[in-house]
N, C-alpha and C positions, 0 to 999 in steps of 0.2 A: 654594293652589288658585285664589284670586282672580287672582293674577298669570298663571297658566296660561290662565284664561278670557279675560283681557284681551288676552294675546298671540295667542290663537287667533281672536278676534273679527274682525279684518280679513280673515283667510283665509275664515271662514265667510261674511262679507258679500260677498266677491268671488265665491265659489262660487254664492251665491244670485243675484247679479246676472247671472252667466253663464248660469244655468239659466232665467232668465225669458224669454229669446228676444227677438227684435225684431219690432215691428209695423210696418205701413206708415204713411205720413203720415195716412191717413184714420182711423187709430185703430181699425180693425176687427179687429186682432189677427192678421192674416195676415202671414206672414213676408215680408220684403223679399227680392227676388231677390239671390242672391249675386253679387258682382262677378266679372267674367271674369278669369281668371288665365292667363297664357301657359303652355302646356304645357312641362314639362321636356323638354330635348333628347332624352332617352331615349324619350319618348312621341310625338315628332313624326316624320313621314316624313323619312328622310334620303336623300341621294344622295352620290355620291363621284366624284372625278376624280383622275387621276394626272398629275403634271407636275413641273417643276423650280421650286423655291422661289426667287422673285425677291426678295421682301422680307417682313419680318414685324415688326410692332410691336404695341403694346397696342390699336391701333384697327383694324388690317386686316392680312390676309395676301394677298400677290399671288403667283400661280403662273403660270409660262409653260407653255403646252400644246404638245403635239407638232405641232399644225397652225400654229404660229407666233403664235397669239393668246394673250392672257393673261386671267386671271380674278381679280377682286378679291373677297375675302370679308371681311365685317365681323366684329369680335370683340366678343361680348357680355361685359360685366363678369363674369357668373356663369360663363362658360366659360374666361376667361383663365387662372385658376390651373391648370386641368387641361391646357391646351395647352402650357405651357412655352415662352412666347414668346421668352425669351432663347435657349433651345436652338434653336428654329426660326431665329431671326435669325442664329445662328452658322453655319447651313448655307446662308444666302441666297447665291445666285450660283454655288453649286457645281453642276457638271454630272455628277458621278459618283454622286449620290444623288438619287433621286426621292422624291416625297412623295405619299401618298394623302391627299387632303383630303376629309373627310366633312363635309357641311354640311346645313343646313335652310334653307328659303326661307320667310320670314315677311313678309307684306305686300309682296311683290315684292323683298325684299332677301335676299341670301345671307349666312348666318352660319356661320362655321367652328365645328364642335363637336368635331372630332378631327383630328389630323394624325399620320401615321406614316411613318417612313422605309421606302422600298421601292426596288426597282431603278429606274434612270432609264427614262423612257418611250423607246420606239424611234421 
């Protein structure tokens, strides 16, 4: 029984520490404001464009638009696994497959959050 108590003691102490809460630097016991955390892509306002994939790598995706311009979208590390960058890169330069790029804009920068094959733009 003593061994069980000794093994459980760190867990109990950790739980007690987590339940005490944080105070501010003035020591008045009020909680410090929570740090701001970037919203997950699913909670951010998204936009989408359709174009031909020009290039894709772990840092950015470039799409040629029907008006002759191109758009560059940055890739966030948390989004990269979902995007399938290697698959996207294998379609770069093809004109018979279009891509719908869904993106979010954060601090003036566009980040791709989804890419799906579609008919090429007209």
